[in-house]
C-alpha positions as CSV (number, residue, x, y, z in Angstrom):
1,M,-34.3,-21.0,13.0
2,R,-31.3,-22.0,14.6
3,F,-29.9,-20.3,17.5
4,H,-26.4,-19.5,17.2
5,P,-24.7,-17.8,20.4
6,G,-23.5,-14.3,19.5
7,R,-25.2,-13.9,16.3
8,T,-27.9,-11.8,14.8
9,D,-30.4,-12.1,12.4
10,A,-28.1,-10.8,9.4
11,G,-25.1,-12.8,10.6
12,L,-23.3,-10.7,12.7
13,S,-20.9,-12.3,15.2
14,N,-19.3,-10.3,18.3
15,G,-15.7,-11.0,17.4
16,E,-16.1,-11.0,13.5
17,A,-13.5,-8.8,11.8
18,V,-15.7,-6.2,9.4
19,E,-14.2,-3.6,7.2
20,L,-15.5,0.0,7.2
21,T,-16.0,3.3,6.0
22,I,-16.1,6.0,8.4
23,T,-18.8,8.7,7.6
24,G,-18.8,11.1,10.7
25,L,-18.4,11.1,14.6
26,A,-20.8,10.4,17.2
27,G,-21.2,13.1,20.2
28,G,-18.4,11.1,21.9
29,G,-16.1,10.7,19.6
30,D,-16.5,7.5,18.3
31,G,-16.3,7.3,14.5
32,V,-19.6,6.4,12.7
33,S,-20.0,3.8,10.0
34,R,-22.9,1.6,8.6
35,Y,-22.7,-2.2,8.0
36,Q,-25.3,-4.5,7.0
37,G,-28.3,-2.0,7.6
38,R,-26.5,-1.1,11.5
39,V,-25.0,1.6,12.7
40,V,-21.6,0.8,13.5
41,F,-19.3,2.9,16.4
42,V,-15.8,2.8,16.2
43,P,-13.5,4.6,18.6
44,G,-10.4,6.1,17.5
45,S,-11.5,5.9,13.8
46,A,-11.7,9.5,12.0
47,P,-14.3,10.2,9.0
48,G,-13.1,9.5,5.8
49,D,-10.9,6.8,7.4
50,R,-11.0,3.2,5.7
51,V,-10.9,0.6,8.9
52,R,-10.4,-3.0,9.6
53,A,-12.4,-3.4,13.0
54,R,-13.2,-6.1,15.0
55,L,-17.0,-6.0,16.5
56,T,-17.4,-6.4,20.2
57,R,-21.2,-5.7,20.7
58,V,-23.8,-6.3,18.3
59,T,-27.8,-5.3,18.8
60,W,-30.3,-5.1,16.3
61,S,-29.9,-2.1,14.9
62,W,-26.6,-1.0,16.1
63,A,-23.1,-2.7,16.8
64,R,-19.8,-1.4,18.6
65,A,-16.5,-2.3,16.9
66,S,-12.4,-2.0,18.1
67,L,-10.4,-0.7,15.6
68,L,-7.9,-2.9,14.2
69,E,-6.1,-1.1,11.5
70,V,-6.4,1.8,9.5
71,L,-6.7,0.7,5.7
72,Q,-6.9,4.5,4.6
73,P,-6.4,7.5,6.5
74,G,-9.3,10.0,6.3
75,R,-7.8,13.9,5.8
76,D,-8.5,14.5,9.2
77,R,-6.8,11.9,10.7
78,R,-3.4,13.1,12.7
79,P,-0.6,11.1,14.4
80,P,-1.9,11.3,18.3
81,A,0.5,13.5,20.6
82,C,0.4,10.5,23.2
83,P,1.6,7.3,22.7
84,L,-0.9,6.1,25.3
85,F,-3.8,7.1,22.9
86,G,-6.5,4.3,22.5
87,R,-5.4,2.6,25.8
88,C,-6.3,5.9,28.4
89,G,-9.7,6.7,28.9
90,G,-8.2,10.6,29.0
91,C,-8.7,11.4,25.7
92,Q,-11.0,10.9,22.8
93,I,-10.2,12.6,19.5
94,Q,-6.5,12.9,20.1
95,H,-5.9,11.5,16.6
96,L,-8.2,14.6,14.6
97,S,-6.5,17.7,13.5
98,P,-7.1,21.0,15.5
99,E,-9.6,21.7,12.6
100,A,-11.2,18.9,12.8
101,Q,-12.0,18.8,16.5
102,L,-13.4,22.4,16.6
103,A,-15.5,21.7,13.8
104,F,-16.8,18.4,15.5
105,K,-17.2,20.1,18.7
106,R,-19.3,23.4,17.2
107,Q,-21.6,20.5,15.1
108,V,-22.3,18.6,19.0
109,V,-23.9,21.6,20.2
110,A,-25.9,22.6,16.8
111,D,-27.1,18.9,16.8
112,A,-28.1,19.1,20.3
113,L,-30.0,22.2,20.2
114,A,-32.0,21.1,16.8
115,R,-32.7,17.4,18.5
116,I,-33.2,17.6,21.9
117,G,-34.3,21.4,22.2
118,G,-35.8,21.8,19.1
119,L,-33.6,24.9,18.4
120,G,-32.1,24.3,15.0
121,D,-32.7,28.1,14.0
122,V,-30.6,29.1,16.8
123,P,-27.1,30.5,15.5
124,V,-24.1,28.6,16.8
125,A,-20.8,30.3,16.4
126,D,-17.7,28.6,15.3
127,C,-15.6,27.0,18.4
128,V,-13.2,29.4,20.1
129,P,-9.9,27.6,20.0
130,S,-7.8,26.8,23.3
131,P,-5.1,29.0,23.4
132,A,-3.0,26.0,24.2
133,W,-3.4,22.5,22.4
134,L,-1.0,20.5,24.6
135,G,-0.3,21.2,28.3
136,Y,-3.1,23.3,29.4
137,R,-4.5,20.7,32.2
138,N,-4.0,22.9,35.7
139,K,-5.7,19.9,37.8
140,A,-4.8,16.0,37.2
141,Q,-6.3,13.1,39.6
142,F,-4.2,10.2,39.2
143,P,-5.5,6.8,40.6
144,A,-2.9,4.4,42.4
145,A,-2.8,0.8,42.0
146,M,0.1,-1.9,42.5
147,V,1.0,-3.1,38.9
148,R,2.6,-6.9,38.3
149,D,6.4,-6.1,37.4
150,G,7.3,-9.8,36.8
151,R,7.6,-11.5,40.0
152,R,7.1,-8.3,42.1
153,W,4.4,-6.2,42.6
154,R,5.1,-2.0,42.6
155,L,2.8,0.8,43.0
156,A,1.7,2.7,40.2
157,A,-0.2,5.8,39.1
158,G,-2.2,6.8,35.9
159,I,-5.5,6.7,34.0
160,Y,-8.0,4.1,33.8
161,A,-8.7,2.4,30.6
162,P,-12.0,3.2,28.9
163,G,-15.1,2.0,30.8
164,T,-12.7,0.5,33.4
165,H,-11.3,-0.1,36.5
166,S,-8.0,-1.3,35.2
167,L,-5.1,1.1,35.7
168,V,-2.9,2.3,32.5
169,E,0.4,3.7,33.7
170,V,0.9,7.1,33.1
171,N,4.5,9.2,33.4
172,D,4.0,12.0,31.2
173,C,0.7,13.1,30.2
174,P,0.7,15.5,26.7
175,I,-2.3,17.4,27.9
176,Q,-1.3,17.5,31.9
177,H,1.2,21.3,32.8
178,P,4.4,20.1,32.9
179,V,4.7,20.5,36.5
180,N,1.8,18.3,37.2
181,N,3.7,15.4,35.1
182,R,6.8,16.1,37.3
183,V,4.4,16.0,40.8
184,L,3.1,12.5,39.3
185,R,6.5,11.1,38.7
186,E,8.1,12.2,41.7
187,T,5.6,11.2,44.2
188,V,5.2,7.6,43.0
189,A,9.0,7.7,43.2
190,V,9.2,8.7,46.6
191,A,6.1,6.3,47.7
192,R,7.7,3.1,46.5
193,E,11.1,4.0,47.9
194,L,9.5,4.2,51.2
195,G,7.1,0.9,50.7
196,L,3.7,2.7,50.5
197,T,1.4,0.5,48.9
198,A,-1.5,1.6,46.9
199,Y,-4.9,1.4,47.9
200,D,-7.2,-2.2,46.6
201,E,-10.5,-1.3,46.1
202,D,-11.9,-4.9,46.1
203,A,-10.5,-5.6,49.5
204,G,-10.5,-2.3,50.8
205,T,-6.9,-2.7,51.6
206,G,-3.7,-0.5,50.9
207,V,-2.7,3.0,51.6
208,L,-2.5,5.3,48.6
209,R,-5.8,5.9,47.0
210,H,-5.0,9.3,44.6
211,I,-2.7,11.6,43.9
212,L,-3.9,15.2,43.3
213,A,-1.5,17.6,41.8
214,R,-2.7,21.3,41.0
215,V,-0.8,24.0,39.6
216,G,-1.3,28.0,39.0
217,A,-0.6,27.9,35.5
218,R,0.2,31.9,35.6
219,T,1.7,32.0,39.6
220,G,3.8,28.8,39.3
221,E,2.4,27.7,42.8
222,A,1.3,23.9,42.8
223,M,-0.1,21.7,45.5
224,L,-0.1,18.1,46.1
225,V,-3.1,16.1,47.6
226,L,-2.3,12.5,48.7
227,V,-5.7,11.0,48.8
228,T,-5.5,7.9,51.9
229,R,-7.8,5.2,52.9
230,E,-6.5,5.9,56.4
231,A,-5.7,9.0,58.5
232,E,-2.2,7.5,59.5
233,L,0.2,8.0,56.6
234,P,3.2,5.6,57.0
235,R,6.2,7.7,57.1
236,A,4.8,11.1,56.6
237,R,7.9,13.3,57.7
238,T,10.1,12.1,55.6
239,L,7.5,11.6,52.4
240,V,6.6,15.3,53.3
241,R,10.6,16.2,53.4
242,E,11.8,14.3,50.4
243,L,8.8,15.7,48.0
244,G,9.4,19.2,49.5
245,R,13.4,18.1,48.3
246,R,12.4,17.0,44.7
247,L,9.8,19.7,43.8
248,P,10.4,23.2,45.3
249,E,7.6,24.5,43.1
250,L,5.0,22.7,45.6
251,T,3.6,25.3,48.1
252,C,1.3,23.0,49.7
253,I,1.3,19.3,50.6
254,A,-2.0,17.9,52.1
255,Q,-3.8,14.9,52.9
256,N,-7.3,13.9,52.1
257,V,-8.9,11.1,54.3
258,N,-11.3,9.0,52.6
259,P,-12.4,5.9,54.0
260,R,-15.1,5.1,51.9
261,R,-15.9,2.1,49.4
262,T,-16.5,5.0,46.8
263,N,-15.9,6.2,43.0
264,V,-16.0,9.6,44.8
265,I,-12.0,11.0,45.0
266,L,-11.9,13.4,48.0
267,G,-13.3,12.4,51.4
268,E,-14.2,15.1,54.1
269,R,-11.3,15.3,55.8
270,T,-8.3,17.3,54.7
271,R,-5.0,18.5,56.6
272,V,-2.0,20.7,55.3
273,L,1.2,18.6,56.2
274,A,3.4,21.3,54.3
275,G,3.2,24.8,53.2
276,K,-0.3,27.2,52.6
277,P,-3.8,25.8,52.8
278,V,-4.4,27.0,49.2
279,I,-2.3,27.9,46.2
280,S,-2.8,31.1,43.9
281,E,-3.8,31.5,40.6
282,R,-4.6,34.4,37.9
283,L,-7.4,35.2,35.3
284,G,-6.9,38.7,33.8
285,R,-6.0,40.9,37.3
286,F,-7.6,38.9,39.7
287,H,-6.0,36.0,41.6
288,F,-8.0,33.1,43.2
289,A,-7.2,31.2,46.0
290,L,-7.8,27.2,45.3
291,S,-8.2,25.0,48.0
292,P,-8.0,20.7,47.2
293,G,-11.7,21.1,47.1
294,S,-12.2,24.1,45.3
295,F,-13.9,23.4,41.7
296,F,-11.8,25.9,39.5
297,Q,-11.7,25.1,35.4
298,V,-8.9,23.1,34.2
299,N,-7.9,25.3,31.3
300,S,-6.8,28.8,33.0
301,A,-5.9,30.5,29.6
302,Q,-9.6,29.4,28.2
303,A,-11.4,30.0,31.1
304,E,-10.5,33.6,31.3
305,A,-12.0,34.1,28.0
306,M,-15.1,32.5,28.7
307,C,-15.3,34.5,31.9
308,R,-15.1,37.4,29.6
309,L,-17.2,36.3,27.2
310,A,-20.0,35.4,30.1
311,A,-19.6,38.8,31.2
312,E,-19.4,40.9,28.1
313,Q,-22.6,39.1,27.0
314,A,-24.7,39.7,30.5
315,V,-23.6,43.4,30.5
316,P,-23.2,44.6,27.2
317,T,-23.8,48.6,28.5
318,P,-21.9,48.9,31.9
319,G,-24.3,49.2,35.2
320,G,-26.9,47.5,36.5
321,T,-27.6,44.6,39.0
322,V,-26.6,41.0,38.0
323,L,-27.5,38.0,39.6
324,E,-25.1,35.2,38.9
325,V,-26.8,31.4,39.9
326,Y,-24.0,28.5,40.9
327,A,-21.7,31.2,41.5
328,G,-18.7,28.7,42.9
329,I,-15.8,30.5,44.0
330,G,-17.0,33.7,42.4
331,T,-14.8,33.3,39.2
332,I,-17.4,34.9,36.5
333,S,-18.9,36.9,39.6
334,L,-15.5,39.1,39.6
335,F,-15.2,39.5,36.1
336,L,-19.2,40.8,36.2
337,A,-18.6,43.0,39.1
338,E,-16.0,45.0,36.3
339,R,-18.8,45.6,34.0
340,A,-22.0,45.8,36.5
341,E,-23.0,48.3,39.4
342,M,-23.8,45.6,41.6
343,V,-23.1,41.7,41.5
344,L,-25.3,39.4,43.8
345,G,-23.8,35.4,43.7
346,V,-25.6,32.3,44.5
347,E,-24.1,29.1,45.6
348,S,-25.2,26.1,47.9
349,H,-21.9,24.6,48.9
350,R,-21.1,26.9,51.8
351,P,-17.1,26.3,51.6
352,A,-17.2,27.7,47.8
353,V,-19.1,30.7,49.1
354,E,-16.2,31.5,51.9
355,D,-14.1,30.9,49.3
356,A,-16.0,33.5,47.0
357,R,-16.3,35.9,49.9
358,R,-12.3,35.7,50.4
359,N,-11.4,36.1,46.7
360,A,-13.6,38.9,46.1
361,A,-11.8,41.1,49.5
362,A,-8.6,39.8,48.1
363,N,-9.1,41.7,45.0
364,R,-10.6,44.6,46.6
365,V,-14.1,44.2,44.7
366,G,-16.4,45.7,46.5
367,N,-19.6,45.8,44.4
368,V,-20.5,41.9,44.7
369,R,-21.9,39.8,47.6
370,F,-22.4,35.9,47.8
371,L,-25.3,33.8,49.0
372,A,-25.1,30.5,50.6
373,G,-28.4,28.3,49.8
374,E,-30.1,26.4,47.2
375,A,-31.4,28.0,44.1
376,E,-34.4,26.8,44.5
377,R,-35.1,28.6,47.2
378,V,-32.8,31.5,47.2
379,L,-34.5,32.8,44.2
380,P,-38.2,33.1,45.0
381,D,-37.1,34.8,48.2
382,L,-35.2,37.2,46.1
383,T,-37.7,37.7,43.8
384,R,-40.5,38.5,46.8
385,S,-37.7,41.1,48.0
386,G,-38.4,43.2,44.9
387,L,-35.3,42.2,43.2
388,S,-35.1,43.2,39.7
389,P,-31.8,42.3,37.9
390,A,-30.9,43.7,34.5
391,A,-29.2,40.0,33.8
392,V,-29.2,36.1,35.5
393,V,-26.1,34.3,34.4
394,L,-26.4,30.3,35.1
395,D,-23.1,28.3,35.6
396,P,-25.1,24.9,36.4
397,P,-22.9,21.8,36.9
398,R,-23.4,19.0,34.2
399,K,-26.7,18.2,35.0
400,G,-27.7,21.5,34.0
401,C,-31.2,23.6,36.0
402,A,-33.9,22.3,38.0
403,P,-37.1,23.5,36.3
404,S,-37.8,25.0,39.5
405,V,-34.8,27.4,38.8
406,L,-35.8,28.3,35.5
407,Q,-39.3,29.3,36.6
408,A,-37.7,31.5,39.3
409,V,-35.1,33.3,37.1
410,A,-38.4,33.8,34.6
411,D,-40.0,35.0,37.3
412,L,-37.5,37.6,38.2
413,R,-38.2,39.3,34.6
414,P,-34.2,40.2,33.8
415,M,-34.0,41.6,30.5
416,R,-30.7,39.4,29.6
417,V,-30.2,35.3,30.7
418,V,-26.7,34.3,29.9
419,Y,-26.0,30.3,30.1
420,V,-22.8,28.8,30.5
421,S,-22.8,24.8,30.3
422,C,-20.5,22.2,30.4
423,D,-23.0,19.4,28.9
424,P,-25.0,20.6,25.1
425,A,-27.7,17.8,25.8
426,T,-28.7,19.8,29.3
427,L,-28.2,23.4,27.6
428,A,-30.8,22.4,24.7
429,R,-33.0,21.1,27.6
430,D,-32.8,24.2,29.6
431,L,-32.6,26.6,26.8
432,A,-35.7,24.8,25.5
433,I,-37.9,25.3,28.4
434,L,-36.7,28.7,28.9
435,A,-38.0,29.5,25.4
436,R,-41.5,28.5,26.7
437,R,-41.0,30.9,29.6
438,G,-40.6,34.2,27.2
439,Y,-36.5,34.0,26.6
440,Q,-35.2,32.9,23.1
441,A,-31.8,32.1,22.4
442,Q,-30.2,34.6,20.1
443,A,-26.6,33.3,19.8
444,V,-24.8,30.0,21.0
445,V,-20.6,30.1,21.3
446,P,-19.2,26.5,21.4
447,L,-15.4,27.2,23.4
448,D,-12.8,24.3,23.5
449,M,-11.9,24.3,27.2
450,F,-10.5,20.5,26.9
451,P,-8.6,20.0,23.8
452,Q,-8.2,16.5,22.2
453,T,-11.3,15.3,24.1
454,A,-14.8,15.3,23.1
455,H,-16.0,17.4,25.9
456,V,-17.3,21.2,25.1
457,E,-18.5,24.3,27.0
458,A,-20.7,27.1,25.4
459,V,-21.9,29.9,26.6
460,A,-25.7,31.1,25.3
461,T,-27.0,34.6,25.4
462,L,-31.1,34.8,25.8
463,T,-32.9,37.9,25.8
464,G,-36.8,38.1,26.3
465,S,-39.7,40.0,27.8
466,P,-41.7,37.7,29.6
């Protein structure tokens, strides 16, 4: 057989244009079709679409293709709200109707439970829609770069194209809160006027790495963090004065210094250039102080719904002691404290623990306390101390829980476990482990925390008497 570079045994070539009918969606939001015995993934396509697409990668069993033209749209397709959709890597499913997005996210959770966890019989509720479809993000992290403008180079900021570090310039992102968009535009404009340069990750030169904007959607307070390569910020006083004049909603302007050649956005040093070191956001009756490095859900309205759901599931009848693991700045813990007699939060990141304690004190919540330490170490100590919680709430990062943490939870013998997840795959894996420890998932509720994207949150409720 003669070898043809880029061709396979079925004669498909990279760069070849094909017509496809999209029959479904993959977990990341790509449309799925079949062609000559292969599964073909087509970003930006919708179920029911008939499309022309160009093959970009062909293997023996699957292929990827870029969308060239929609020959006939499926019933779930809608015009995207953003003219940069498909070029920018921020949204994956903005071309789907709200109903289709919610159905897709529910199916992603159900498929993960069945395929990864072997839990296909666990009821999965309809996905809870976000109160806001656009303009919901209270936080933005825009990388900066120098872009060519004719013969000249100018500073720009935006979002990277999918799978690259090529900047797509953004002036107005439809899913961002309007204040964040205004902060982006004015910061770029002032930085250009003052001659600031953007960081070049290849050469390790330049000044401005990222523009981080954060707003309290319920309070109106806004924060700007300029992430720079070095501590020296050229013309800092003029920069701060002009930004304060143009953006009166800014209550905090800070500089974060990150000298490392890394994809991590924030460095270890932050200094306040003007205003307060934190901004305030409100969920329900609680106010939370947010510093530049604080983790806080980007959709304030949906975050409140998730906290209430987790608290109701963990404490269906008021009273008892509840343990929250991976408590962060205490967001869920304070909602738990409204229903429980006592709440104990465990968090490994010490600055977050200090924030949690300050948030509890500021909100005059006296029946909650926080412990600093790795869950793997703290939970066995709590078991040995005789702690007997009625419920345990788990809110881990995307990687999920270590097996030792899940074993430690089982050793505490709570009657209920509530698992708050941002990744259906690790949720399914961990629920399967807990099932082997005597805890059965009774229901899983997906929540659309990130409309227009393929990401989904979920709250799972487990009961058991191990």
